[in-house]
C-alpha positions as CSV (number, residue, x, y, z in Angstrom):
1,M,-53.5,-74.9,-75.9
2,T,-53.7,-74.3,-72.1
3,E,-52.9,-77.5,-70.1
4,L,-56.1,-79.2,-68.9
5,I,-56.0,-80.9,-65.5
6,L,-58.6,-83.1,-63.9
7,A,-58.4,-82.6,-60.1
8,S,-59.2,-86.2,-59.3
9,T,-57.8,-89.7,-59.1
10,S,-61.3,-91.2,-59.8
11,R,-61.1,-93.8,-62.5
12,Y,-64.8,-93.0,-63.3
13,R,-64.1,-89.3,-64.0
14,K,-60.9,-90.0,-65.8
15,E,-62.7,-92.4,-68.2
16,L,-65.5,-89.9,-68.7
17,L,-63.2,-87.0,-69.5
18,A,-61.2,-89.2,-71.9
19,R,-64.3,-89.5,-74.0
20,L,-63.9,-85.9,-75.1
21,E,-60.5,-86.9,-76.7
22,L,-58.7,-83.9,-75.3
23,P,-55.2,-84.2,-73.8
24,F,-55.3,-83.9,-70.0
25,K,-53.6,-85.2,-66.9
26,C,-54.9,-86.2,-63.5
27,V,-53.7,-84.6,-60.3
28,A,-54.8,-85.6,-56.8
29,P,-56.3,-82.6,-55.1
30,G,-55.1,-83.6,-51.7
31,V,-57.8,-81.9,-49.7
32,D,-59.5,-82.7,-46.5
33,E,-63.2,-83.1,-47.5
34,Q,-64.2,-83.8,-44.0
35,V,-63.8,-80.1,-43.1
36,L,-66.6,-79.1,-45.4
37,K,-68.7,-82.2,-44.6
38,E,-68.8,-81.2,-40.9
39,K,-70.2,-77.8,-41.7
40,G,-73.7,-79.2,-42.2
41,L,-74.2,-77.7,-45.7
42,A,-77.2,-78.7,-47.8
43,P,-76.2,-81.6,-50.1
44,K,-76.3,-79.5,-53.3
45,E,-74.1,-76.8,-51.7
46,L,-71.7,-79.4,-50.3
47,A,-71.2,-80.9,-53.8
48,S,-70.5,-77.4,-55.2
49,Q,-68.1,-76.4,-52.5
50,L,-66.2,-79.7,-52.6
51,A,-65.7,-79.4,-56.4
52,L,-64.4,-75.9,-56.0
53,L,-62.1,-76.8,-53.1
54,K,-60.5,-79.6,-55.2
55,A,-60.1,-77.3,-58.3
56,Q,-58.6,-74.5,-56.2
57,A,-56.2,-76.8,-54.5
58,V,-54.7,-78.0,-57.8
59,A,-54.8,-74.5,-59.3
60,K,-52.4,-73.3,-56.6
61,K,-49.8,-75.8,-57.9
62,H,-50.7,-75.3,-61.6
63,P,-51.7,-71.6,-61.9
64,N,-51.5,-71.4,-65.7
65,A,-53.7,-74.5,-66.3
66,I,-57.4,-75.0,-66.6
67,I,-58.5,-77.2,-63.7
68,I,-61.6,-79.4,-63.6
69,G,-62.8,-80.2,-60.1
70,S,-65.8,-82.3,-59.5
71,D,-67.7,-83.9,-56.7
72,Q,-70.9,-85.9,-56.4
73,V,-73.2,-86.0,-53.4
74,A,-76.0,-88.5,-53.0
75,A,-78.9,-87.4,-50.8
76,I,-82.3,-88.5,-49.6
77,D,-84.3,-85.8,-48.0
78,E,-81.4,-83.7,-46.7
79,L,-79.3,-86.6,-45.5
80,V,-76.0,-87.0,-47.3
81,L,-75.2,-90.6,-48.4
82,D,-71.4,-90.8,-48.4
83,K,-69.4,-93.5,-50.1
84,P,-70.3,-96.4,-47.8
85,G,-66.8,-98.0,-47.5
86,D,-68.2,-101.4,-46.4
87,E,-71.1,-103.8,-47.0
88,A,-73.0,-103.0,-43.8
89,T,-73.2,-99.3,-44.5
90,A,-74.1,-99.9,-48.1
91,F,-76.9,-102.2,-47.0
92,K,-78.3,-99.5,-44.7
93,Q,-78.1,-96.8,-47.4
94,L,-79.9,-99.0,-50.0
95,S,-82.5,-100.0,-47.4
96,L,-83.2,-96.3,-46.7
97,M,-83.6,-95.5,-50.4
98,R,-85.8,-98.5,-51.4
99,G,-89.2,-97.5,-52.7
100,R,-88.2,-93.8,-52.5
101,E,-86.8,-90.9,-54.5
102,H,-83.3,-89.5,-53.9
103,Y,-80.9,-87.2,-55.7
104,L,-77.4,-87.1,-57.1
105,F,-75.8,-83.6,-57.2
106,T,-72.9,-83.7,-59.5
107,A,-70.9,-80.4,-59.3
108,V,-68.1,-79.1,-61.4
109,A,-65.8,-76.2,-60.9
110,L,-63.5,-75.0,-63.7
111,V,-60.7,-72.8,-62.4
112,T,-58.7,-70.9,-65.1
113,P,-56.0,-68.3,-64.7
114,A,-58.7,-65.7,-65.3
115,K,-61.9,-66.9,-63.7
116,E,-63.9,-69.6,-61.9
117,I,-66.9,-71.3,-63.5
118,Q,-69.3,-73.6,-61.5
119,F,-72.2,-75.7,-62.5
120,I,-74.2,-78.6,-61.1
121,D,-76.4,-81.4,-62.5
122,T,-79.2,-82.7,-60.4
123,T,-80.3,-86.3,-61.1
124,T,-83.6,-87.6,-59.6
125,L,-83.6,-91.4,-59.0
126,N,-86.6,-93.5,-58.0
127,M,-85.5,-96.8,-56.5
128,K,-87.6,-100.0,-56.6
129,N,-89.0,-101.3,-53.4
130,L,-86.2,-103.9,-53.0
131,T,-86.2,-106.8,-50.6
132,D,-83.3,-107.4,-48.3
133,E,-82.4,-110.4,-50.4
134,Q,-82.2,-108.3,-53.5
135,I,-80.1,-105.7,-51.8
136,K,-77.7,-108.3,-50.5
137,R,-77.5,-110.0,-53.9
138,Y,-76.7,-106.7,-55.6
139,L,-74.0,-105.8,-53.1
140,D,-72.4,-109.2,-53.5
141,R,-72.4,-108.7,-57.3
142,D,-71.3,-105.1,-57.7
143,E,-69.5,-104.2,-54.4
144,P,-70.3,-100.5,-54.8
145,F,-68.5,-99.5,-51.6
146,D,-66.6,-96.6,-53.3
147,C,-69.7,-95.0,-54.8
148,A,-71.9,-92.3,-53.4
149,G,-75.3,-93.8,-52.7
150,S,-74.0,-97.4,-52.6
151,Y,-74.7,-98.3,-56.3
152,K,-73.0,-98.4,-59.6
153,I,-75.7,-97.4,-62.1
154,E,-73.3,-97.9,-65.0
155,T,-73.3,-101.7,-64.3
156,S,-76.0,-104.0,-62.8
157,G,-77.0,-101.2,-60.4
158,I,-79.3,-99.8,-63.1
159,S,-81.6,-102.7,-62.3
160,L,-82.3,-101.1,-58.8
161,F,-84.3,-98.3,-60.3
162,E,-87.8,-97.6,-61.4
163,S,-86.7,-94.3,-63.2
164,V,-83.8,-91.9,-63.6
165,T,-84.2,-88.3,-64.6
166,S,-81.2,-86.2,-65.6
167,E,-80.3,-83.6,-68.2
168,D,-76.9,-85.3,-68.6
169,F,-76.7,-89.0,-68.1
170,T,-72.9,-88.8,-67.7
171,A,-73.3,-86.9,-64.5
172,I,-74.6,-90.0,-62.9
173,T,-71.1,-91.6,-63.1
174,G,-69.4,-88.4,-61.9
175,L,-68.8,-85.8,-64.6
176,P,-71.5,-84.0,-66.7
177,L,-69.9,-84.0,-70.1
178,I,-72.6,-82.1,-72.0
179,I,-72.3,-78.9,-70.1
180,L,-68.6,-79.4,-69.4
181,S,-67.9,-79.7,-73.2
182,K,-69.8,-76.4,-73.8
183,H,-67.6,-74.6,-71.2
184,L,-64.4,-76.1,-72.6
185,Q,-65.4,-75.0,-76.1
186,N,-65.9,-71.5,-74.7
187,L,-62.4,-71.7,-73.2
188,G,-60.9,-72.5,-76.7
189,Y,-60.8,-76.3,-76.7
190,D,-61.5,-77.9,-80.1
191,L,-64.6,-80.0,-79.7
192,P,-67.1,-80.8,-82.4
């Protein structure tokens, strides 16, 4: 079986991919994401290009492997909501989204020795009209400073939302396993 590599050091993506019970390893892509972010791409295109950039970077060092690159971009209107990094930025992001709809674009690029395959899941999220106190309490509880959009929906962050619509709920935490597993099966991996 061809070696499978996840072009990521994200513990969330690693945990998700492990659910498929296939042997794989993680390799840091070591790319400068800022170069693409500064191009002013639409959020969906940015996610797609970042996923491909990561997969291609790892494929250069592992040309005979199948590489999975993934990226997630949160956006409201056309404004990209990066990982906040700190509480003040997270508060601003959640304040902007309260009572409104926003999107998570979760892109995947599979780079094989023979071809590249790309796909993207779009999740629509409607956030409750939260008070400042609710936002602060949530940030103190979950500290989602390493998450696009400033929330961890897989933990207490789920309570921030009125509704979530997605074709693949695993995309919300960083890797759409339903479509990924179909592509991996097509590439010869034994999945049920």
